[in-house]
NUTITOR-440361 format. One record per residue (C-alpha): x, y, z. Coordinates in steps of 0.001 Angstrom, whole numbers, plus 500000, padded with zeros to 6 digits. Example, Ala and Ser with C-alpha at 12.3 -4.5 7.8 and 13.67 -1.06 7.14 Angstrom:
<vexvos>
512300495500507800
513670498940507140
</vexvos>
This chain:
<vexvos>
500000500000500000
502876502387500816
504417501651497403
501177502596495654
501247505969497431
504838506653496364
504777509443493753
507959508244492037
506481504774491602
503231506238490251
505035508445487738
507263505579486622
504382503126486266
502218505492484237
505073506462481911
506065502829481553
502592501637480558
501658504544478295
504929504749476333
505181500960476055
502221501053473664
504268503075471181
507552501233471752
506356497626471790
507188496598468203
510641498223468404
511554496081471406
511306492955469241
513785494075466578
517283492603466257
520237494823467140
521164497548464678
524135499745463778
525850501158466889
524436498501469207
527214496082470191
525599493005471786
528791490924471698
530058492786474775
527163491280476746
528325487758476016
532037488458476459
531390489225480131
531160485487480774
534635484843479349
536279486452482388
536257486146486153
534995488969488334
538551489896489393
539701490058485750
536806492357484920
537357494659487907
541098494875487226
540562495244483455
542599492150482646
540709491380479466
541086491785475729
540169495408475031
538289494614471824
535924492303473701
534117495290475227
534461497950472495
536802499716474948
533962501200476998
533310501021480765
531652497766481752
528766498911483948
526112498444481260
527112494892480187
527550493923483861
524031495189484676
522575493303481723
524601490106482214
521890488436484366
519328489116481595
521626487467479063
522298484545481398
518588483835481772
517218484674478313
520225484087476058
520499485705472612
517024487247472436
517359491017471801
513848491624473174
514842491265476835
517823493616476470
515729496199474638
513007495827477245
515502496394480076
516969499427478308
513429500725477943
512923500353481700
516166502286482328
515073505132480054
511644505366481719
513551505765484994
515394508666483362
512142510314482275
510715509846485764
513606511649487449
513580514277484721
510035515164485804
510954515021489499
513988517291488958
511829519912487266
509334519657490123
512200520313492507
513026523546490655
509338524560490760
509216526797487642
505400526725487726
502674526492490339
500524524446487979
500848520671487800
502072520692484194
505259518684484580
503901515789482553
504121518063479524
507899518190479959
508338514726478434
506669515662475127
509630517407473431
512023514629474569
509908511576473871
508767513074470568
512342513542469415
512926510646466970
516527510139468170
515317509635471727
512226507636470793
514358505149468835
517396504854471099
515690504869474505
515287501092474150
518476500362472225
521651498931473721
523414502284474056
525856503314476781
524676506890476354
521129506081477451
522301504512480708
524574507509481306
521672509908480709
519478508146483283
522199507967485942
523107511611485306
519586512936485921
519201510686488970
522493511945490415
521374515514489647
518077515027491470
519643513501494584
522382516132494635
519767518861494401
517836517203497231
521019516760499327
520251513025499583
523814511934500259
523589508131500179
521469508066497022
523744510616495362
526863508664496326
525489505465494764
524358507232491579
527536509223491085
529719506121491523
527626504232488984
527689507250486678
531494507243486701
531419503752485159
528646504387482607
530554506222479858
533932507902479423
532292511290478843
530471511464482192
533402513338483733
531468516462482683
528775515737485270
531246514890488040
533091518180487569
529772520058487423
528742518649490817
532018519787492393
531578523314491005
528024523481492333
529125522285495766
531831524952495854
529175527554495063
526996526216497906
529920526477500322
530939529989499252
527489531474498716
525328529660501271
528039528686503805
526796525117503596
529624523052505083
527658519831504541
528627520054500880
532172518857501629
531009515267501825
529355515678498421
532618517063497024
534430514054498480
531917511759496785
532435513425493420
536228513267493788
535967509576494667
533787509068491570
536430510837489459
539050508439490828
536786505548489834
536331507155486419
540098507563485909
540762503956486993
539286502840483666
542166504524481849
544979503873484328
544187500162484636
544133499984480846
547569501569480762
548866499301483521
547612496114481835
547958496992478155
550378499917477918
547782502340476515
545145504513478142
542552503589475524
542407501372472444
539238503064471198
539608504584467692
538017507726469142
541147508307471252
543174508864468054
540491510766466154
541142514102467802
541131517625466404
544605518834465472
543881522517464827
541984525428466382
539986525841463171
538891522207463326
537973522517467008
535848525609466382
534068523801463529
533078520847465755
532276523162468684
529944525115466409
528285521856465351
527787520831468991
526131524155469793
523944523834466709
522881520354467814
522058521573471316
520167524737470448
519205524781466743
519059521378465041
515903519243465034
513910522492465372
515290523119468848
515680526717467737
511970527089468613
512655526006472214
515753528216472281
513732531268471248
511083530506473870
513811530182476497
515467533472475484
512138535317475572
511311533774478934
514720534778480307
514159538321479023
510826538495480842
512392537191484061
515168539784483948
512775542557482912
510516542014485891
513440541294488210
512321537803489106
514662535286490701
516697532762488696
517749529843490895
521381528838491212
520180525269490724
519713525999487008
523465525376486772
522675521671487178
521506521843483566
523831524516482211
527225523230483382
527013519724481837
525886521261478530
528911523589478555
531365520808479398
529923518419476829
530069521088474112
533696521886474997
534815518300475556
533150516563472618
534522519216470253
537930517533470471
536542514591468504
537126514870464780
533669513621463763
530312515311464196
528936512479466300
525796513856467921
525071510578469752
528027511362472054
525840514183473384
522895511953474380
523914511702478085
523118515389478480
519667515118476837
517753515567480120
519890518562481087
519219520200477732
515460519701477775
515355520462481487
516777523897480649
514252524418477861
511282523284479921
512267525310482962
511967528521480974
508867527236479184
507098526652482498
508033530114483768
505317531477481466
501757531476482767
500481529629479708
496839529350478696
495236526043477784
495182527068474106
498951527651474085
499564524376475903
497452522560473315
499424524256470532
502669523165472221
501568519507472227
500484519732468579
503865521270467701
505738518433469437
503709515759467635
504074517495464254
507795517959464826
508169514233465507
506661513213462171
508563515911460276
511922514929461773
511138511225461441
510557511691457715
513679513848457344
515950511415459198
514522508517457188
516092510056454075
519598509645455480
521887506850454255
521616504917457506
518272505983459022
518985504726462542
517455507875464076
514060507300462450
511356504667462473
512386503639458950
515199501603460479
512507499060461403
511833498503457676
515579498423456967
515993495635459512
513095493705457976
514807494045454606
518078492758456080
516195489736457374
514688489116453913
518147489365452326
519515486857454831
516616484495454127
517324484708450386
521051484071450876
520340481086453101
517846479513450705
519536480059447332
523140481222447792
524444479370450830
526973477454448698
528644480635447360
531324482910448778
529703486341449035
531008489864449468
528761491781451894
529786495002453617
528868496869456805
526588496508458656
524984493324457309
528263491393457252
528447491589461054
524856490486461427
525592487414459311
528849486557461071
527751487134464664
524610485342465945
524517487725468931
522916490392466715
519772488284466433
519652487789462635
521131484287462312
521453481338464678
524784480164463219
527514482420461827
527987482410458042
531607481644457190
531113482189453444
530113485835453904
532987488308454202
533704492026453716
536375493311451377
536282497088451502
536156497655455267
539888498447455388
539324501242452851
536489502575454990
538919502426457913
541247504626455882
538451507218455654
538249507069459451
541989507567459715
542948504016460768
544799502721457689
546229503894454365
544477501365452122
543895502453448491
541241500855446217
542595499067443139
540529497616440284
543335496580437967
543047493327436014
545283491547438516
543222492792441447
539989491787439720
541276488258439149
542026487982442867
538636489469443749
536748487095441413
538541484080442846
537562485151446335
533902486051445718
531202484284443686
528676487018444425
528304490590445692
525422491922447776
524863495690447674
522779497399450366
521033500724450022
521221501343453760
524860500526454294
528106502437454125
528009504628451000
531791504504450454
531777500718450489
528713500587448243
530433502839445665
533499500594445695
531316497512445298
529677499102442255
533111499781440775
534084496157441407
530871494966439706
531642497000436610
535405496430436456
535432492776437529
532412491606435479
529567490749437849
525979490475436596
522803491665438316
520707488675439447
518197489531442190
516500492543443813
515272492133447394
513125494984448695
512163498201446916
513464501706446195
513279502671449889
515377499749451146
516887497045449031
519573494458448616
520921493696445134
522649490407444398
525258490204441616
526839486937440442
530187486441438768
529541486040435020
</vexvos>
């Protein structure tokens, strides 16, 4: 009975049940693109001491902190390869994030009306969030732990904060931004409010930073390098390059995906607050500081990888919704706001579906179905041939953990991935379609499978190989929106 009266439990349960209706079919899909399910199964290759001391092969865990695969290991142990149970658990984690997002806004009290449920509309109706909230993504766990740590820090709930901040330190390499933000806020509390109790919170954050740094130092101790992740070498080398990525990060935060509308509302709200000399709480820095540190920190990475910014999603929309709620909005304006959020979802979903790899839109569901049809065709009619297939389908065929095949296909191999790696700055491979190279290629591959929703560089090279090395079109699987084309050696 006490549990049923708990407001957190009520919020969580309602969000869980309502949103599940819209997410249900996505929970049943195999893994896709950036999801790396093999790390879940590699956990069982090592003892607990080897995992804690990082005495493992770095590639087994994609060189990320191990909190997420450790948390999901019991699910894998019980349910095996089924992606549904992992996606379902990730969904539960994200609903926890939404719950504490609402509770954090309630703690800031930007409005006297009970409108906090509206705060989830611009987040949930962002296609990127809608899709990835149930996917196996380190960033989504980090986002949930970050907003939970923020809430408990704001509430001065020491034990809960200590647990969350320690877990946060092991969620993703980028979460240092939150740990530093908490220390800055505690220093402000001590200097401004003479709150000496904040020293124990500072100690907790410092301890969490030590835990965070242990990931790198244990790597160096065991393997001689701080990180084997390709991202550690893909860093900006010039001020001009840094400014370019920094500008992109700011655009993603405040302008892209029509967030410029929320930015304008926030600026106008801030103007009204200043004009009428109303108070702006210091606690707003809980949202602002992580955004600043993520924008500055992620700008060192050479690629415009917006998914690195997902952990700060609740901070960003918390900032927007705080200023939104500072207006005394009429029911008509609130209705218009909901209509805008829904319309924006369908507009962005359509726009993102036009991208080469539409993993941030609902179209990726159809892409996955097409991959499954291609695999079925290869199994039924081409299983005796050696086939060239490139990213990402080649991994789905070779690794049963992705949920597409039960047994790995040894006759399916990539050829152009090393040239793609050169584009990423890993190797210096150069494509060659000379007669000698074509003879070698033809001996190696009986067939080529081209994907529409794959890597465009690899697809272009495959098309060159088809023309130069004499392969003939044989089968179309799918349609203009998503297809696989099979070519056989003539």
